[in-house]
N, CA, C and O of each residue as an XYZ file, in Angstrom:
728
protein
N      80.231    -18.948    -15.135
C      80.781    -17.655    -14.555
C      81.870    -18.050    -13.268
O      81.394    -18.606    -12.278
N      82.957    -17.823    -13.306
C      83.604    -18.067    -12.485
C      83.514    -17.298    -10.988
O      83.576    -16.074    -11.101
N      83.420    -17.638    -10.036
C      83.462    -16.769     -8.806
C      84.618    -16.862     -8.058
O      85.248    -17.858     -7.705
N      84.847    -15.460     -7.828
C      86.068    -15.355     -6.756
C      86.137    -16.055     -6.101
O      85.027    -16.378     -5.679
N      87.237    -16.792     -5.522
C      87.027    -17.785     -4.527
C      87.254    -16.810     -3.084
O      87.251    -17.508     -2.070
N      87.394    -15.739     -2.900
C      87.297    -14.601     -2.003
C      86.124    -14.397     -1.607
O      85.663    -14.581     -0.480
N      85.428    -13.864     -2.886
C      83.823    -13.531     -2.250
C      83.406    -15.058     -1.818
O      82.865    -15.215     -0.724
N      83.623    -16.037     -2.560
C      82.848    -17.378     -2.244
C      83.518    -17.519     -0.899
O      82.535    -17.550     -0.159
N      84.525    -17.618     -0.161
C      84.885    -17.664      1.224
C      83.892    -16.940      1.871
O      83.162    -17.587      2.622
N      83.682    -15.675      1.749
C      83.030    -14.342      2.250
C      81.667    -14.852      2.506
O      81.157    -15.048      3.609
N      81.059    -15.074      1.143
C      79.464    -15.570      1.260
C      79.375    -16.906      2.051
O      78.362    -17.060      2.733
N      80.008    -17.570      2.046
C      79.665    -18.780      2.698
C      80.169    -18.551      4.420
O      79.710    -19.193      5.365
N      81.196    -17.492      4.502
C      81.300    -17.045      6.018
C      79.839    -16.653      6.469
O      79.208    -17.256      7.337
N      79.365    -15.496      5.720
C      78.165    -15.044      5.866
C      76.944    -15.994      6.118
O      76.200    -15.927      7.097
N      76.877    -16.659      5.351
C      75.842    -18.134      5.271
C      75.773    -18.554      6.792
O      74.843    -18.436      7.590
N      77.065    -19.092      6.955
C      77.116    -19.755      8.042
C      77.115    -18.870      9.253
O      76.928    -19.478     10.307
N      77.274    -17.630      9.339
C      77.112    -16.752     10.334
C      75.409    -16.458     10.865
O      74.855    -16.253     11.944
N      74.951    -16.584      9.299
C      73.292    -16.226      9.277
C      72.291    -17.574     10.218
O      71.248    -17.500     10.867
N      73.215    -18.733      9.886
C      72.637    -19.942     10.519
C      73.029    -20.143     11.631
O      72.356    -21.019     12.174
N      74.003    -19.649     12.399
C      74.205    -19.889     13.724
C      75.455    -20.594     13.721
O      76.042    -20.741     14.793
N      76.031    -21.134     12.456
C      77.452    -21.942     12.597
C      78.490    -21.188     12.786
O      79.415    -21.105     11.977
N      78.417    -20.499     14.004
C      79.930    -19.485     14.484
C      81.144    -20.077     14.229
O      82.052    -19.337     13.851
N      81.364    -21.308     14.361
C      82.943    -22.131     14.601
C      83.137    -21.826     12.859
O      84.178    -21.275     12.504
N      82.173    -22.180     11.890
C      82.708    -21.964     10.332
C      82.943    -20.936     10.208
O      84.170    -20.843     10.170
N      82.327    -19.676     10.075
C      81.795    -18.564     10.183
C      83.385    -17.839     10.375
O      83.999    -17.200      9.521
N      83.770    -18.128     11.619
C      85.017    -17.473     12.436
C      85.744    -17.821     11.976
O      86.673    -17.014     12.019
N      86.110    -19.156     11.161
C      87.044    -19.854     10.576
C      87.574    -18.808      9.179
O      88.573    -18.286      8.683
N      86.068    -18.968      9.003
C      86.494    -17.973      7.263
C      86.823    -16.551      7.345
O      87.607    -15.957      6.604
N      86.102    -16.024      8.385
C      86.618    -14.823      8.339
C      87.345    -14.242      9.016
O      87.225    -13.034      9.221
N      88.356    -15.039      9.568
C      89.615    -15.008     10.240
C      90.764    -15.225      8.938
O      91.802    -14.566      8.882
N      90.399    -16.212      7.968
C      90.970    -16.252      6.925
C      91.032    -14.999      6.381
O      92.080    -14.374      6.218
N      89.880    -14.597      6.082
C      89.766    -13.191      5.159
C      90.519    -12.325      5.577
O      91.508    -11.973      4.935
N      90.120    -11.710      6.984
C      90.832    -10.701      7.647
C      92.206    -10.479      7.854
O      92.832     -9.441      8.068
N      92.715    -12.209      7.701
C      93.887    -11.879      7.696
C      94.858    -11.598      6.192
O      96.017    -11.202      6.064
N      93.988    -11.929      5.338
C      94.069    -11.557      3.925
C      93.996     -9.677      4.054
O      94.638     -8.958      3.290
N      93.564     -9.421      4.583
C      93.259     -7.887      4.673
C      91.718     -7.601      4.178
O      91.711     -6.384      3.992
N      90.591     -8.036      3.914
C      89.718     -7.809      3.938
C      88.768     -7.242      4.937
O      88.441     -7.940      5.897
N      88.338     -6.141      4.804
C      88.007     -5.107      5.916
C      86.655     -5.524      6.308
O      86.604     -5.433      7.535
N      85.966     -5.780      6.017
C      84.293     -6.619      6.189
C      84.746     -7.604      6.952
O      84.785     -7.338      8.153
N      85.107     -8.676      6.625
C      85.870     -9.955      7.166
C      86.535     -9.133      7.984
O      85.614     -8.332      7.821
N      87.629     -8.272      9.083
C      87.989     -7.738      9.982
C      86.686     -7.495     11.085
O      86.327     -7.993     12.153
N      86.262     -6.540     10.259
C      84.486     -6.179     11.080
C      83.762     -7.089     11.730
O      83.349     -6.930     12.878
N      83.551     -8.176     10.972
C      82.897     -9.061     11.447
C      83.803    -10.140     12.126
O      83.287    -10.770     13.048
N      85.042    -10.415     11.793
C      85.519    -11.179     12.893
C      85.679    -10.431     14.613
O      85.665    -11.081     15.658
N      85.804     -9.126     14.504
C      86.081     -8.396     15.499
C      85.014     -8.833     16.090
O      85.061     -9.380     17.191
N      83.716     -8.606     15.296
C      82.483     -8.740     16.006
C      82.321     -9.998     16.875
O      82.144     -9.982     18.093
N      82.408    -11.138     16.063
C      82.501    -12.390     16.752
C      83.229    -12.159     17.826
O      82.407    -11.647     18.585
N      84.485    -12.214     18.525
C      85.243    -11.916     18.971
C      84.779    -11.014     20.530
O      84.854    -11.507     21.655
N      84.443    -10.014     20.297
C      83.412     -9.103     21.278
C      82.449     -9.479     21.862
O      82.098     -9.116     22.984
N      81.730    -10.523     20.908
C      80.296    -10.897     21.619
C      80.373    -12.793     21.914
O      79.428    -13.560     22.105
N      81.825    -13.090     21.855
C      81.733    -14.655     21.898
C      80.800    -15.472     20.982
O      80.031    -16.416     21.168
N      81.061    -14.954     20.237
C      80.350    -15.982     19.031
C      81.277    -17.259     18.290
O      81.893    -16.903     17.285
N      81.353    -18.019     18.506
C      82.199    -19.445     18.044
C      83.059    -19.309     18.568
O      83.881    -20.210     18.399
N      83.514    -18.058     19.615
C      85.048    -18.485     20.320
C      84.707    -17.874     21.832
O      83.714    -17.354     22.342
N      85.796    -18.146     22.194
C      85.600    -17.330     23.738
C      85.716    -15.896     23.946
O      86.876    -15.568     24.197
N      85.087    -15.171     23.926
C      85.039    -13.659     24.254
C      86.074    -13.252     24.550
O      86.359    -13.333     25.745
N      87.069    -12.652     23.620
C      88.219    -12.122     23.726
C      88.665    -10.462     23.179
O      89.144    -10.172     22.083
N      88.347     -9.561     24.274
C      88.027     -8.046     23.723
C      89.802     -7.842     23.145
O      90.035     -7.111     22.182
N      90.625     -8.386     23.680
C      92.057     -7.994     22.819
C      91.843     -8.207     21.558
O      91.940     -7.237     20.806
N      91.486     -9.566     20.985
C      91.242     -9.372     19.790
C      90.230     -8.675     18.887
O      90.349     -8.387     17.696
N      89.243     -8.473     19.689
C      88.169     -7.307     18.963
C      88.637     -6.500     18.716
O      88.722     -5.991     17.598
N      89.237     -6.030     20.065
C      90.300     -4.257     19.546
C      91.038     -4.263     18.714
O      91.126     -3.184     18.128
N      92.031     -5.514     18.152
C      93.229     -5.720     17.128
C      92.354     -5.633     16.004
O      92.725     -4.848     15.132
N      91.035     -6.385     15.763
C      90.624     -6.369     14.106
C      89.739     -5.305     13.580
O      89.614     -4.915     12.420
N      89.046     -4.846     14.853
C      88.306     -3.003     14.816
C      89.039     -2.436     14.447
O      88.800     -1.935     13.349
N      90.425     -2.127     15.101
C      91.606     -1.113     14.848
C      92.039     -1.034     13.592
O      91.956      0.059     13.031
N      92.714     -2.425     12.730
C      92.808     -2.645     11.739
C      91.776     -2.197     10.180
O      92.035     -1.699      9.084
N      90.439     -2.756     10.934
C      89.663     -2.160      9.892
C      88.743     -0.620     10.037
O      87.929     -0.076      9.292
N      89.320     -0.258     11.362
C      88.656      1.051     11.769
C      90.043      2.049     11.080
O      89.777      3.195     10.717
N      91.315      1.586     10.958
C      92.342      2.635     10.509
C      92.375      2.520      8.922
O      93.189      3.255      8.362
N      91.545      1.640      8.081
C      91.689      1.665      7.099
C      90.432      2.413      6.308
O      90.369      2.824      5.149
N      89.257      2.436      7.601
C      88.376      3.511      7.172
C      86.593      2.870      7.192
O      85.593      3.374      6.682
N      86.704      1.939      7.775
C      85.755      1.226      8.341
C      84.749      1.965      9.510
O      84.943      1.678     10.692
N      83.549      3.031      9.098
C      82.717      3.533      9.823
C      82.735      3.149     11.466
O      83.019      3.658     12.551
N      82.108      1.585     10.743
C      81.194      0.586     11.970
C      82.191      0.517     12.987
O      81.987      0.703     14.186
N      83.746      0.123     12.217
C      84.787     -0.240     12.878
C      85.633      0.736     13.738
O      86.438      0.527     14.646
N      85.107      2.071     13.047
C      85.242      2.887     13.955
C      84.983      3.355     15.353
O      85.716      3.684     16.286
N      83.448      3.258     15.147
C      82.688      3.258     16.144
C      82.707      2.392     17.268
O      82.649      2.871     18.400
N      82.780      1.186     17.080
C      83.123     -0.341     17.791
C      84.455      0.036     18.466
O      84.605     -0.238     19.657
N      85.648      0.787     17.615
C      87.123      0.776     18.376
C      86.588      2.159     18.977
O      86.588      1.895     20.179
N      86.302      2.986     18.904
C      85.707      3.967     20.030
C      85.265      3.674     21.771
O      85.593      4.079     22.887
N      84.111      2.495     21.009
C      83.546      2.269     22.428
C      84.389      1.500     23.470
O      83.973      1.358     24.620
N      85.771      0.925     22.993
C      86.333     -0.235     23.374
C      87.031      1.118     24.075
O      86.602      1.117     25.229
N      87.703      1.994     23.937
C      88.379      3.305     24.218
C      87.369      3.741     25.665
O      87.745      3.789     26.836
N      86.007      4.020     25.111
C      85.687      4.588     26.120
C      85.146      3.186     27.388
O      84.846      3.610     28.504
N      85.082      2.155     27.240
C      84.819      1.613     28.307
C      85.840      0.637     28.524
O      85.542     -0.387     29.138
N      87.302      0.857     27.998
C      88.838     -0.003     28.913
C      88.224     -1.620     28.352
O      88.395     -2.567     29.119
N      87.626     -1.825     27.208
C      87.534     -3.323     26.896
C      88.482     -3.849     25.492
O      88.186     -3.802     24.298
N      89.869     -4.415     26.256
C      90.805     -5.043     25.281
C      91.599     -3.770     25.343
O      91.935     -3.502     24.189
N      91.953     -3.057     26.010
C      92.601     -1.393     25.736
C      92.822     -0.710     27.496
O      92.359     -1.083     28.573
N      93.515      0.142     27.208
C      93.278      0.879     28.880
C      91.994      1.991     27.858
O      91.810      2.243     26.668
N      91.403      2.352     29.086
C      90.358      3.367     29.164
C      91.116      4.885     28.807
O      92.034      5.393     29.451
N      90.335      5.530     27.387
C      91.579      6.615     26.960
C      90.134      7.584     26.738
O      89.765      7.399     25.579
N      89.614      8.119     27.136
C      87.979      8.910     26.815
C      88.867      9.901     25.597
O      88.086     10.277     24.723
N      89.880     10.242     25.438
C      90.077     11.288     24.035
C      90.314     10.210     22.956
O      89.464     10.153     22.066
N      91.009      9.630     22.925
C      91.329      8.276     21.827
C      89.628      8.100     21.525
O      89.249      8.481     20.417
N      88.760      7.624     22.324
C      87.007      7.431     21.981
C      86.795      8.529     21.239
O      86.671      8.355     20.026
N      86.723      9.609     21.668
C      86.549     11.036     21.031
C      86.529     11.055     19.638
O      85.662     11.197     18.776
N      88.042     10.827     19.671
C      88.771     10.982     18.223
C      88.283     10.057     17.009
O      88.149     10.336     15.818
N      88.043      8.772     17.759
C      87.388      7.470     17.137
C      85.758      7.926     16.512
O      85.334      7.703     15.378
N      85.206      8.462     17.385
C      83.809      8.484     17.573
C      83.093      9.491     16.520
O      82.054      9.309     15.886
N      83.937     10.570     16.529
C      84.350     11.746     15.728
C      84.454     11.235     14.280
O      83.738     11.729     13.409
N      85.226     10.373     14.040
C      86.102      9.821     12.639
C      84.130      9.154     11.934
O      83.521      9.588     10.956
N      83.695      8.059     12.904
C      82.579      7.611     12.754
C      81.342      8.529     12.501
O      80.585      8.488     11.531
N      81.302      9.247     13.426
C      79.913     10.120     13.385
C      80.203     11.107     12.273
O      79.118     11.537     11.881
N      81.102     11.592     11.666
C      81.002     12.564     10.180
C      80.944     11.730      9.177
O      80.636     12.287      8.124
N      81.221      9.993      9.067
C      80.642      9.598      8.167
C      78.973      8.736      8.393
O      78.491      7.839      7.701
N      78.381      9.440      9.651
C      77.179      9.212      9.688
C      76.689      8.486     10.111
O      75.579      8.299      9.612
N      77.036      7.644     11.168
C      77.006      6.526     11.816
C      76.560      7.406     13.291
O      77.216      8.078     14.086
N      74.649      6.904     13.168
C      73.923      7.850     14.216
C      74.245      7.450     15.709
O      74.030      8.234     16.633
N      74.790      6.149     15.902
C      75.125      5.715     17.468
C      76.211      6.258     17.815
O      76.375      6.514     19.007
N      77.604      6.684     16.501
C      78.556      7.186     17.321
C      78.317      9.074     17.213
O      79.073      9.867     17.775
N      77.230      9.439     16.452
C      76.526     10.803     17.016
C      76.281     10.755     18.237
O      77.053     11.468     18.878
N      75.602     10.267     18.790
C      75.056     10.023     19.855
C      75.656      9.845     20.887
O      75.330     10.581     21.818
N      76.875      8.700     21.160
C      78.025      8.849     22.227
C      78.922     10.294     21.836
O      79.220     10.860     22.888
N      79.349     10.923     20.813
C      80.165     11.881     20.538
C      79.172     13.042     21.308
O      79.869     13.966     21.729
N      78.058     13.180     21.528
C      76.835     14.310     21.810
C      77.254     13.787     23.169
O      77.964     14.594     23.769
N      76.966     12.443     23.946
C      77.015     12.408     25.179
C      78.371     13.005     25.384
O      78.320     14.102     25.940
N      79.834     12.484     25.018
C      80.750     12.820     25.768
C      81.423     14.332     25.538
O      82.506     14.795     25.894
N      80.011     15.050     24.588
C      80.589     16.560     24.614
C      80.020     16.897     25.877
O      80.745     17.450     26.704
N      78.520     16.582     26.222
C      77.416     17.045     27.279
C      78.370     17.020     28.558
O      78.644     18.005     29.243
N      78.871     15.589     28.778
C      79.307     15.437     29.801
C      80.962     16.238     30.223
O      81.317     16.965     31.151
N      81.486     15.809     29.325
C      83.323     16.420     29.005
C      84.278     15.575     29.139
O      85.351     16.015     29.551
N      84.159     14.185     28.841
C      84.557     13.618     28.966
C      85.578     13.120     27.661
O      85.105     12.410     26.774
N      86.934     13.532     27.633
C      88.010     13.166     26.685
C      88.341     14.647     25.988
O      89.444     14.951     25.533
N      87.009     15.618     25.997
C      86.761     17.240     25.532
C      86.100     18.253     26.666
O      85.156     17.970     27.404
N      86.542     19.011     26.639
C      85.910     20.104     27.569
C      84.488     20.088     26.874
O      84.252     20.200     25.671
N      83.634     19.928     27.879
C      81.967     20.442     27.630
C      81.342     21.421     26.499
O      81.148     22.631     26.607
N      81.217     21.029     25.978
C      80.666     21.636     24.726
C      79.211     21.883     24.553
O      78.808     20.977     23.824
N      78.358     22.564     24.827
C      76.500     22.276     25.033
C      76.136     22.215     23.244
O      75.180     21.613     22.753
N      77.097     22.946     22.544
C      76.886     23.439     20.986
C      77.277     22.143     20.325
O      76.650     21.526     19.463
N      78.468     21.838     20.907
C      78.539     20.356     19.986
C      77.905     19.098     20.600
O      77.605     18.240     19.770
N      77.697     18.874     21.616
C      77.141     18.162     21.936
C      75.325     18.055     21.458
O      74.710     17.010     21.671
N      74.697     19.177     20.863
C      73.274     19.204     20.725
C      73.817     19.126     19.013
O      73.208     18.345     18.282
N      74.848     19.873     18.486
C      75.265     19.475     17.231
C      75.001     17.595     16.954
O      74.130     17.179     16.190
N      75.677     16.938     17.523
C      75.678     15.670     17.294
C      74.412     15.382     17.531
O      73.721     15.268     16.518
N      73.790     15.200     18.736
C      72.519     14.865     19.070
C      71.961     14.878     18.206
O      71.687     13.758     17.774
N      71.312     16.361     17.218
C      70.745     16.972     16.197
C      70.839     15.732     14.867
O      69.845     15.298     14.286
N      72.135     15.356     14.605
C      72.554     14.681     13.515
C      71.899     13.490     13.769
O      71.160     13.139     12.849
N      71.947     12.604     14.934
C      71.347     11.481     14.952
C      70.135     11.870     14.911
O      69.765     11.633     13.761
N      69.144     12.411     15.593
C      67.882     12.737     15.600
C      67.210     12.762     14.193
O      66.097     12.407     13.805
N      68.033     13.180     13.719
C      67.983     13.349     11.781
C      67.654     12.245     11.405
O      66.714     12.171     10.614
N      68.296     11.089     11.835
C      68.277      9.792     11.330
C      67.527      8.826     12.302
O      67.790      7.624     12.327
N      66.558      9.417     13.121
C      65.539      8.552     13.820
C      66.125      8.240     15.080
O      65.283      7.539     15.640
N      66.929      8.351     15.694
C      67.444      8.229     17.000
C      66.615      8.980     18.302
O      66.787     10.160     18.609
N      65.825      8.186     18.890
C      65.080      8.696     19.731
C      65.711      9.010     21.022
O      65.186      9.841     21.763
N      66.655      8.488     21.303
C      67.585      9.013     22.528
C      68.324     10.262     22.179
O      68.692     10.907     23.161
N      68.614     10.734     21.055
C      69.527     12.099     20.408
C      67.945     12.906     20.389
O      68.085     14.006     20.922
N      66.707     12.712     19.999
C      65.976     13.554     19.438
C      65.465     13.816     21.541
O      65.353     15.013     21.805
N      65.257     13.041     22.548
C      65.413     13.764     23.307
C      66.297     14.358     24.535
O      65.862     14.705     25.633
N      67.936     14.400     23.984
C      68.952     14.957     24.501
C      69.110     16.210     24.054
O      69.566     17.124     24.742
N      68.680     16.328     22.689
C      68.507     17.550     22.107
C      67.672     18.464     22.708
O      68.152     19.585     22.878
N      66.364     18.235     23.130
C      65.284     18.741     23.665
C      66.132     19.217     24.975
O      66.624     20.328     25.172
N      66.155     18.368     25.595
C      66.843     18.328     26.987
C      67.664     20.165     27.120
O      67.384     21.168     27.777
N      68.876     19.773     25.976
C      70.124     20.371     25.952
C      69.286     22.175     25.293
O      69.451     23.326     25.699
N      68.584     21.707     24.378
C      67.992     23.385     23.958
C      67.240     24.105     25.172
O      67.098     25.318     25.012
N      66.702     23.534     26.428
C      65.965     24.138     27.458
C      67.050     24.948     27.850
O      66.702     26.082     28.179
N      68.573     24.654     27.935
C      69.781     25.492     28.525
C      70.302     26.154     27.878
O      71.272     26.810     28.260
N      69.761     26.204     26.520
C      70.632     26.937     25.611
C      70.283     28.196     25.432
O      69.227     28.463     26.006
N      70.841     29.220     24.761
C      70.306     30.336     24.155
C      69.584     29.851     22.408
O      69.749     28.773     21.838
N      68.924     30.855     21.994
C      68.488     30.959     20.830
C      69.928     30.861     19.706
O      69.947     30.274     18.624
N      70.842     31.478     20.228
C      71.858     31.601     18.876
C      72.426     30.557     19.147
O      72.782     29.834     18.216
N      72.689     30.155     20.572
C      73.287     28.572     20.464
C      72.955     27.550     19.905
O      73.821     26.758     19.533
N      71.749     27.328     19.723
C      71.273     26.189     19.202
C      71.284     26.176     17.376
O      71.436     25.269     16.558
N      71.030     27.745     17.246
C      70.995     27.877     15.783
C      72.784     27.762     15.297
O      73.049     27.459     14.134
N      73.726     27.989     16.145
C      75.021     27.647     16.113
C      75.109     26.087     15.652
O      75.736     25.561     14.732
N      74.233     25.544     16.653
C      74.767     24.198     16.517
C      73.665     23.577     15.353
O      74.006     22.529     14.806
N      72.399     24.172     14.974
C      71.866     23.759     13.476
C      73.188     23.920     12.450
O      73.717     22.980     11.857
N      73.510     25.022     12.394
C      74.203     25.352     11.464
C      75.409     24.511     11.147
O      75.748     24.284      9.986
N      76.198     23.947     12.440
C      77.032     22.782     12.280
C      76.364     21.469     11.995
O      76.981     20.567     11.429
N      75.319     21.364     12.313
C      74.866     19.976     12.161
C      74.540     19.950     10.631
O      74.463     18.837     10.112
N      74.352     20.996      9.897
C      74.093     21.190      8.063
C      75.437     20.734      7.805
O      75.670     19.641      7.290
N      76.485     21.709      8.222
C      77.920     22.075      7.498
C      78.455     20.063      7.682
O      79.328     19.644      6.922
N      77.942     19.300      8.504
C      78.764     18.269      9.019
C      77.734     17.004      8.092
O      78.279     15.971      7.705
N      76.359     17.243      7.846
C      75.775     16.124      7.467
C      75.436     16.511      5.614
O      74.529     16.052      4.919
N      76.590     17.551      5.200
C      76.277     17.942      3.637
C      77.710     17.094      4.061
O      77.161     16.002      3.917
N      78.791     16.805      4.377
C      79.863     16.548      4.364
C      79.890     14.818      3.988
O      80.426     14.272      3.024
N      79.095     14.189      5.143
C      78.980     12.843      5.244
C      78.003     12.550      4.303
O      77.973     11.331      4.134
N      77.228     13.107      3.648
C      76.332     12.335      2.468
C      76.932     12.499      1.508
O      76.663     11.790      0.538
N      78.099     13.617      1.403
C      78.835     13.295     -0.012
C      79.932     12.034      0.178
O      80.206     11.457     -0.874
N      80.470     11.629      1.171
C      81.027     10.731      1.231
C      80.081      8.984      0.978
O      80.749      7.976      1.207
N      79.097      8.868      0.676
C      78.216      8.021      0.962
C      77.871      7.372     -0.460
O      77.024      6.483     -0.543
């Protein structure tokens, strides 16, 4: 049986990463990322963001997260949003953070749902909207996120029954959408 050399290189990169041989993993991921491999782009961005096998470099992390995010990788969309939110490797931009969190959240990334709920809850990059905040916290809570569960309960104390019902209906529609994407 022949092994595709691209996958052989990817598997080797993953094995090196898991062993802590970050320099070797970085070299393989970089080669594959330049060839357009989305997963390698994510992994390379992660390594730059964390400084694994290379000096921490948010500009490079932003470049590779951006490439993978634009091609639909939900985890990259989440990390790219965080970079916009916190101004890492790019000028801080809450509106762009919201847009990227939204993409990842709609794909079912619980951490993105929590972050998006938080931005709606305090009104950064969007108009403050408790119904939207509750919607996103509810979705993340359904996936077991404890922080989201606590935030959902706190929000509900300041919302009417009609508002929480609207948020729950919104959450059901969104959940139905992202479960069909998986």
